[in-house]
N, C-alpha and C positions, 0 to 999 in steps of 0.2 A: 504195696503199701499205699500207695495213692488211691487206688480202688477200695480199699478198706476204709481208709478215711472218709472217701465220698459216702459209702454206705452207711457209715456212723453218722453223717451229718443228714442223711434222707431217712433213715430208719424211724427216729423220734416223731417226724410229721407222719409215716405210713402207719406206725403203731397208734398213733392219736386217731387218725382218722378210722382204722379198724374199730378200735374200741368205742368210738362215737357211733359207729354204724351197729355194733352190737347192741349198745345202751338205746338206740332209737327203736331197734326191732323189739327188744325186750319191753319197754315201755309200751309201745302200741300193741303188741301182742296181748299184754296184760289188761288194757284199757279196752281192747276188742273182747276179751273173754268175759269182763266184767258185763260189758253190753250184751253179750249173748245171753249171761245170767238174768239180766233183767227182763229180758223178752221170752224166758221160759213161760211155757203156758200150763205147766203142771208141776207137782211137788217134787218130781224127780230131777228137775235141773235141765232137762233136755227142751230146747225150743226149737222152733221150725227154721231158724237160721243160725248158725254160728260163725260170727265174724272173724274170730280169731284164725280159724283155718284159711281163709282168704289173704289175711295178713300174713301167715306164715309163707304160704307160696308165693305172694307178690314180693315180700323180702329177700326170698332166695333168688327170684328173677331179675330182681333190680340191683342186688349187691353181690350175688353169686353163692356157691355153697359154703364160703368161709364164715358166713354170719349164721351159721346152724345153732353155735352156742346161745345166740339171742333168743333163738325160736325155743330151745329146750328150757332157758333160765325161765322165760315168760310162762311156758306150760307148766313147769314146776311151781312156781309162785302161785300160780291160779289153783292147781289141784291141791297145794299144801294149804289153802285156806278153806277147801271144802271138806266135807265129813267123810273122808275115805283115808286109809292106811298110807303111810309115807311111801311104802314098796309100791303099793298101787298107783300113787301119784307118779312115782319116777318111771313106772311102766306106762303109764298115760301119756306122759311128756314124751317118751321115747317115740309112741306110736304116732303122736302129731306130727314129730319132726319127720319121722320116717315116711308119712303120708306126704308131706311137702316135698322132700327130697326124690320121692318116687314121680311126683307129678313134674318136678323140674326135670328129672332125667328122662322121662317118656316125651315131654314136650321138645326138647334139645334133641333127642336121638332120633324120635320118629318124624316129628312135624318140622324140625329146624325153626323153632319158633322165634317170632320176632315181637317184642314187646310193645310195638306200636300198634298191632292188632289190625294192619292194613290190609292183611288178605284173608280171605274166607278160610283158608287151611289153618291159620291162625286161630281164629274164632272157634271153628270146630275142632281142632286140638285141645283149646282151653276147655271146650265143653265136656269131650270125651274122656281125655287123659287127666287134664287139670282139676277136673270137678268130679266128676262121677267115676272115674278110675281111681285117681289117688284117695278119694274118700272110702274105698273099698278097705285100704289098710286102715286108717284111723278108725272107722267104724267096727271093723271086725276085733281090732285090739281094745278099743274103748269098750265096747259092750261086753267083751269077754270080763274086762277088769271088774266092771261094775256088777255083773252077776257073780264074779269069784269072791267080790267084798259084800255081797248081799245087799247092794243098792240098786233096788229093783223100782225104777219110776214108772214103768210101763208093764202091762202083764204081758209076759211071753218075750223069750229072746228074739224072735222073729221080729215083733213089732218094735222092740227097744233098737235092733240093729236098723230098720228101715228108718225110724226118725232119725236115728244117729247119723246114718248114712246122708239121708236127705238133708239134714242141716248142714253138715261140712260141705256137701256138694253146692247147697244155696250160698253159703259162705263164701266159697270160690268165685260162683258166678256172679253175685253181686258185688264183692268186695275188691276181688284180684283185677279185673279190666278197670275200675273205677279208680285204683289206686296207680295202674300203670299209665293210663290215658289221661288223668286228671290234669297235669300242666298242659296239655293242649287246650283245655277250657282257659286256663289263666291266660293263654296267648291270645286270646280273643281280643281285637283291637276294635274294629268299627263300632261306633256307639249304637247303630241300628241293631246290630247283630247281638250286643249284650241286651239291649231292649228286648229283642225277640225271644231270647233265651230265659230272661227273667218272667217274660209273659208265660213262656211254655211252663216253667216250674209252678207259677201261680195257678194256671189252668190245672195242672196235675193235682196239686194240692187241695183246690177246691172240689175237683171231680171226686178224690179219694173220701173227704169229708162226707160228701153226699152220698157215695156208696157204702162206706164203710162205718159212718158215723152213726147213722140212723138219728139224724137230727129231729128234735121235736117239731121244728117249724114245717117239716115235710111229712105229711101224714102216712103217706104209702111207703113201703119199705121197697127200695131199689136194689135188692140183692142180686137180680138176676142181670144187672147191669155192671156186674163186677169187670168184666173185659172190656167195658166203654173206655177205660184208661189205655187199652192197647194202642188206639189212634195217636194218643199223645207220644207214647214210647215210639212209635214209628215217625212221627214228625220230628222227634228228637234225633233219631237214628239217620233220617234224610239230610237233616239241616246240620247236625253238629256231629256226626259220627259216632264212634264207639263210645266215647267218654260221655256225650250228651244222653245216648240210649240208656247207658249204665246209671248215670246219676238219675235220671227221671225213674228208672226202674227202682232204684234204691229208696226214693223218695216214696214210691208207693208200697215198697216192701215194709218200710219202716212205719208207715201210718196204718196200713193192714193188720201188721203185728200188733201194734199198740192198741188198735181197735179190738182185736180179737181176744188180747189179754184182758180187756175191760169188758168183754162180753158183749160187743156190739158188731155188726156187720155180717155177712153172708158165711164165715167162716167160724162163727162162734154159737152156732146152732145146734151141734152134734157133739158127739163125746171128743176129749181132748186129743186123742189119737187122730180121729178123722180129721178134726179140724186142722191138726198140724200138718197131716198128710196133704189136705185139699191145699193148704197155705203154700207148702212147698211146690205142689204141682203148678199153683197158680203164678208163683214166683219163676219157676222154670220155664213156663210158655211166655212171659214176658220177657225173660232176660234172654233165652235162646232167640226168639224171634228179634228182638230189638239188636241183639249183638252181630247176628248173621246178616240182617238186612244192613245193617251199618258197615260190616266188612265187605260185603258186595258191592255196595255203592263204592267204598273208598278204594276197592281193587280195581273197579270199573273205572274211576277216576284216574287212578295211577296208571292203568293201561293207556288211557286217553293220554295223559300226559306224556307217557312213555312213546306213544306214536308220535305226539307233537315234536318230542325231543329229536326222535329219529328224522323225522323230516327236516327239523331245523338243522341238523347234522349234516343231514344229505345236501340241503340247501347251501350250507357253509362249506361243504366240500366241493360242489360245483363252484361256488364263488372263488375258492381257493384255486380252482382250475383256470376259471375266467382270468383271475388276477395273473396266475403264471403267464398265460397267453398274452395278456396286455403287457406283460413284464418283458418278455421276449420281443414283442413287436414295438415297444416304446423307442422313440428316437432319443430319449433321455437316456442317461446312464443311470440305472438302478442297481445299487451295491447294498449288499448285507455283511456285517462283520461281528467280531466279538468285542468285548469291552476293551480288550488289549489292542484293538486295531489290526486285528488279522481279517483279512478278506475271506469270506466263505461263500458268496455268491456274486456273480458277474454276468451282467444280460449282454445282449448282442448290442445295444445302444452304447454301453460302457466301452465294447470292443472297439465301436467304430469312433468314439470320441477319443479315447485315449491311446488306440493302437495295440493294446496287450490283449491275447486271447484269454479264454477263460482259463486255460490250464497255465498259462505263465502269470496269471493274477492270483488264482485262489491260492490261499497259503502264505501269500505275502502280506507284508505290513502295509497300511493304507499311505504310509508316508512316502512311498515309492512315486506318488502322485504330487507331492508338495515340492514347491521350488526351493532353492537353496536360501533365498532371502526370508522365507518364513518358516524357520526350524521348529518353532514352539507351537505354531497354529494348530496343528493336528492334535496335540497334547491337551490344549486348551477346549478343543471341540469335544474330545472323549471324556474329560473331567465333568463337562457340561451336562453331556448326556448320562454320565454316571450318576449324576445329581438327580435324574428324571427330569430335566428340562428339554426342551423342544427347539430346535434352530430352524427357523423358516427364513428362506429367501438371502441368505447370507452370500454376499458376493465376494469373490476371491480370485487368486490366480492358482492353475495347475498345470503341470507339465505333461506332455505326451511322452510317448516311448521313444519318438524321434528326437525330442528335446525342446518342441516347440511349446511355448506358452500360451496359453488359451485363458480367457475370461469365463468363469463358470458361476452359476447360481445354484447355492446349496440348500436342499430342505433335508434335514436328519431329524429322525425320532428314535427314541429308546423304544427297544422290544422288550416287554413285559410279561412274565409268566402269570399263571392264574392268581398267584398269591399277591402280584404286584410289583414283584422284585424285578429289576432291570437285569435282562440276562443277555442282550446283544443291541445292536444299532442297525438301522436302515436307511439309506439315504438316497435322495434323486439329484443328480447334477444335470445341469442344461447349460450347454454352450451357448454363451451371450457375447462371444467376440465381436461378430458383425455388428450387434447393438451396441456395444461399447464404441466402436469406431465410430459408427453413426452419431452417437451421442457426443463423442469428442469434436467432431465436425459441426455439429449443430451448436456446440457450447461455444466454440471460437466465433462462429457467425453471431450467436446472440450476444456475445461480450462485445464485439463491435458495434452491435446495434445499441446495445445498453450503454456503450460510452457516448455515441452520438445522442441517444435519447436523453442521458443524464444531463450532459452538458449543453443542451440547447437552451438558448436565450428565451424562447417562449414556452408556454406551457404545453406539455405532451403527456397523454395518457395512454394506457392500454385497457381495454374494456372488453369482457366478455360477451356472447351473444345475448344472454339474459340481462346485461346492463350493469353487471357487477364490475367494480373496478379491480382490475389485476395488478397494476402498479402506475406509477405517476412521477414525475420528475420534480424537482425542487421548485421551478417556476410555477406549475400548476398548484403545487401545494401552498406556495405563497400566496397564490390568487385567492384561494377558499380559506386558507388559514389553518388547514388540517396537517398533520403528518402523513407520511405515506403509509403507516401502519393502520391509523384511523380511516383513511380513504379506502383502503383494501377490506374493510369491513362495512363499506356503504355501496350503495348502487346509485346510478346515474339520476334515477327518480328522487333518491333521498335529497339531493343536493340541489335540485331544480326546482324554481318556484311553480307551486301546482298549477298555477293558470297557463304556464308555457309548456307543461309535459306533454299535453296530448297531442299537440302539433308536431312537437319535436320526436315524441315516441312513434308517430306516424312516418316521418321521414327516416327513422332508424329501422324500422320495420321493413320498409321498402328497400333500402339499403341491403339489408341481409337478406331479403327474399330474391332482389334482382342481382345478387352478388355483385355490388358496385359500391363506392363510397358515396360522400356527398361533399359539397363544397360550401363553406361559409354560411352557416346557419347561426342565426342570431337566438340567443335564449338568456333569460335572467337565472342566476343561481344565488344560493344562499349562503353567504360567508358562515363561519363557526361562530363569528361574533353577532350573526343575526341579520346584518346588513346585505343589501341587495347588491350583487355582482353582475354587470353585463358581460356576456362572453360570446365570441364570435368563433365558430368550430368549423373544422374542415377534417374529414375522415378517409381513411385508407382500409378497405376490407383485406385481411390477411388470411390466406387459405391454407390449412394444414397438409398433411401428406394426402396422398391419392385415397388410401385406406382410412383417413381419418377427415374425409373431407367436410363432414358437418361439425368439426371442432374449429370454428372461424372465429376470430377475433378483430376488433376494430383497433387502429392506432390513429388517435386523433391529436391534431395539433389545435390548441386554444388560445386565443387572445384575449386579454383583458381590455375591453372598450369602454369600461365604465366612465372614464373621464371625458371620452369623447361623447358618449351618450348625454352626460350631465350638461357639457358645453352645447350640444346641438338643442337640448330641452332649455337651457337657460338662454341661448340665443333665440330661440322661438319663443320663449316667454317674453323677452325684452322686445322683439319685434311686435309681438301682439300688444304689449303694454304700450309701446311707442304709437301704434296705429289708434288705439283706444285714446290714447293722450291728445294725438291729433284730432281725433273726432271730437273729443270733449273741448279741446281749444276752439275749433271751428264752431262748435254747438254755442260755446260762451261767446265767441265774438259775435255769431248772429243773434244771440240773444240781446247782447249789448246794444248792437247797431237797431234790432228791431223795437225791442221794449223801452230804450232809453233815448237814442241820438234820434231813431226814426220818428218816434212819437214827438219829439221837441220839433224835430224838423216839419212834422206835419202841424203842429200846433202854429208854428213861425209862419208858414204858409197860408194858413186860415186868417191869422190877425193882418197879414199883407194883403191878402184879398178884400177883408174887410174895410181897411184903409182904404183900397182903391174905389170901392163901391160907394162908402159912405165918407165923403170928403169932409171932415171937419174944417175948423178955423186953422190959422197956421201956428197957433201956439199949443193946441192940441197935437197937431201933426208932429211938431218937433218933439213934445213930451214922449208920444207914442214910438217915434223913430228911435230915440234914445233906449227905450225898453228893448225895443228889437235888435237893436245894435249889442246891447248887453247879453240878450239871450243867443246871438249869433257867436258872440266872442265865448261863451261858455261852452257851446257846441264845438266850436274848433279846438279850444284847449281838451276837452275830454277825447275828442278823436286823436290830438296830438299824444296823449297820455297812453291812450290803447296803442297807438303806434311804437311809443317807445317800449311798451312791454313786449311787443312782438320783435322788434328790433332797435336796438339802441344806437342810434348816429352819435350821440354824446360818447359813446365808448371809443368810437374809432377817431373824434377829433379831439376830445379832451384828455383821455385817459381812463384808466378803471377808477382811481381814486374819486376823481370828479363825477364819473358815472354813476358810482355806488352811492355817493353821498347825495346826489340828485335823486336817484330811485329811493332812496330811504326817506327823504324829506316828501318826495310825492305820495309814497306808500303810506306813510304817517298822515298826510293830509287826508287821503282818500278813506283810511280803514279808522282814522281817529284814534291812533295809537302814538305813543311815545318811541322813538328808535334813538339809541344813544349810540353813534357811529364814531369809532377811534380808527386812526391810521398811524403807524409808527414804521420806520426802517423799510420803508417800501422802495425795493430795487427799480430803477427805471433804465432803460424801458423794458416792459412787459411784452412777451409776443402776444400777437391778437389771440391765438388759440388758448392761452392761458387766462387771458384777460377774459374772453367770452366765457370759458368754464367756469370761472369762480363768479362772474356775474350772474349766469344761470342759476348756480347753486345758491347764492344770495337769494335770488327771487324766489325760488322752490323753497328754500328755508323759511323765509319770512312768511309766506302763503300758509305753510303748514303751521308756523308758531301761532299766527293771527288766528286760524282755523280751530287748533285743538288745544292751545294751552289755557286759555281761559283768562290771561292776563292782558293789559294793555301797555306794557313796557318791555321793551326787547334791547338787547346789547349785541352790537355788531363791531367785531374788530378785525383789522387787515393789518398783517405785518410781514415782514420779511426776517430768516433768519437761518444761517449754516447753509445756504444754497437752495432754502427751500421758501416758499411764499405760503403763509398760513391765513385762513380766513375761519372765524367762529361766529356761530349765531346762537344767543343765549337767551334763555327766559326763565323765570321762577314759578312757572305754572303748575299744571296738573301732573306732567310727566307721562311716561308709558312703560310696560313692561318690555324690557329688552329682549327677553327669551321669546315671548309672545311675537315680538315684532319680527324676529328672524324666520319664524315660519308662516307669518302672513304680512308681509311687507307691502305697503301700496306702491303706486307708480313714483311716488316722490323720491324714496330712499333709492329705489333701483336706477331711476333716470339719473341721481345725484351720482351714484356709484358708477354708472357707466359712462358719463361724461369724464370723470376723474380718470378711469382708466385709460381712456384715449389720449391722455396727457400724463399718464404714469403715475397720477395721484392717487391717495388713499383718503377714505372716507371713514370717521370714527364718530360714534355715538355714547355720550354719557346722560343716562336719564334714570330718575327715580321716582317713584308714585308720588305725587305732590311736593317734590323737591325740585322740578324743573327740569330743562333739558338743555344740553349743548351740542351743536353740530359742528365739528372739526374737520376742515378739508385741508389737507396738506398736498403740494404739488412741487416736485423739483424744478428749478429754473433750467430753461434750455429744454424742455420737453414737449413743445408745441409741435402740431402737425397739421398738414393742411386738411386732414380730415375731420379735423374739429370744427373748420370753418363750414363744412357742409353740414355737420351736424347742428351747428348753430343756426 
């Protein structure tokens, strides 16, 4: 019942397909018959080519004997529309169908015909049995019916039979191979091939029109060149096989027949009978030549491909033998099995690794190798392989025959058949137990090193030979501002100042070449924020295993010496500035002595000499002596003032308040400025160090104000508060840019800061452009030192 139900479901589809085939055969058969009638070259309706015969045989070869009703129906309808009795039409349709059936029977029984026409025997069979042989049946029946019904399109039974036979034969030769092989042309893909075939058909068409068309533009008739189209047919046969040769021949036949019907060409100059026979002979030569040539070439190509396939199969067989030899000689375990996990092959390497012989292992489940703690692992592996996926370098544990556990690396692939279906599995296992033990020992050693490396208080880094960072500890990351992940994407060169890299790179190359480290190399690095960081590095070269000797790397200890470098630079700058100041002060004193006091003393000497040489009266002497005494007093006063600037003895004897008040008074008189000096809550006594420091700050501040402020009045305040002593010097002058002053400070600001640092004091400056400047010095009480005396 189930089978009957299945047949019931399938039958409608099969019947529909069968009826569609019959309908197609009927329609094409009828259309081909009407085309043959249109190509008739006499009033009897018999032409040189009868395409319907070719369609009949092609339909049977493609769909089988079962489509004969379509052939009969097409022939009946065609003859019913012609002026012959219906009984004769039925007999004619029977003859057409019998001819097609006879041709198909002979082709299959005698030739073992293949519709691809890829063998010479197929082409010759179609020519002999399909065309000329089967047409004997249709010609004999058809002409007999024509003469029985008194339809005589040709004079004589023999002539009519010959034309009928040749027409049906040409229909098979021209149409049947075209229908059978036309799909091959549709599969032509490269554009170059399509363009070539299009050009071929174009040349054939042009040649046919020239030869058969009797064109007015060509005064000479080229009838003798009828076979000039044969090279094009051969071209099509060589390049495009039977389908190309048949289509090009069909083009020639169609154009030649139409031209003959129209009365032009080499086959229109004789009687209709002669013209038809000559056309058929012409078509037969072209078709047989092209078809046999194409079949020979195709058969040769198939033979060549067969030889190549045989060579390839032989090479594959040899490769399989070599693979088998490799499998047996391999140290690795190579095992194959079914999708259920049953072992079907077991090489010598598997026997050495697991201890089971081939006889003991084959036929057993692969789970005999799985440890008890991994019960589901093999099932998961099999599921992965059944899905078509491959497992590569999967590391796990397996158990030998003696129960010993070993570490293995598995690579397992699915085995697929020609359709792509997974039918089995094949795997390679490698014993990695020794490697795992070595890795564990190395891991423990590396963990100890990593702990020391990570917790070190100084920067430490591991660098590859090419300069790439491998790892870095927190101290080094903090030094440059990067995270460890960010550093591992950088090289030493990328974080080194470009000016310092060549020298450092040379030392690094020497260390790698000579297989030694280096000690305390200084270079500048670039912080993530963009600032410069001075570092001092010491590195040790670490060598790999003996067989990995080239895989070396450096472990470096890195110190941040930026503050030290800045201090050294600041100290060097201060020393230079102090030396420059000393030289400037000496220059100033020398200029004061030479340009002022020296000149005045020289003038005084000249006047004394004149007084000695020219002795005037006593009253004049007294007058001139008074002037000389006044000049001498002024010179003495100026020398004393210069001496006070260099060293104030008043500071030692009368204290800082009186000394500062006196200096402000003297400075005001000399510079012609007004100084408002105020003092309050000043603790006593002050240490000499603090007194001298504040006195020098006052001197420097007033000199700077008088020189740069542009005003003639200044305020000076000195007071004590909360364990500190304060000094401010202010003006309401032009002021200056404090940011610019930070980058380009003169000696005055530096010397004041350095003096205050010696007594643990600080200096602050408040200044705005055109709003004045205030210098504020703070010194904690009790911070004096003997070094200040030396500095003063």
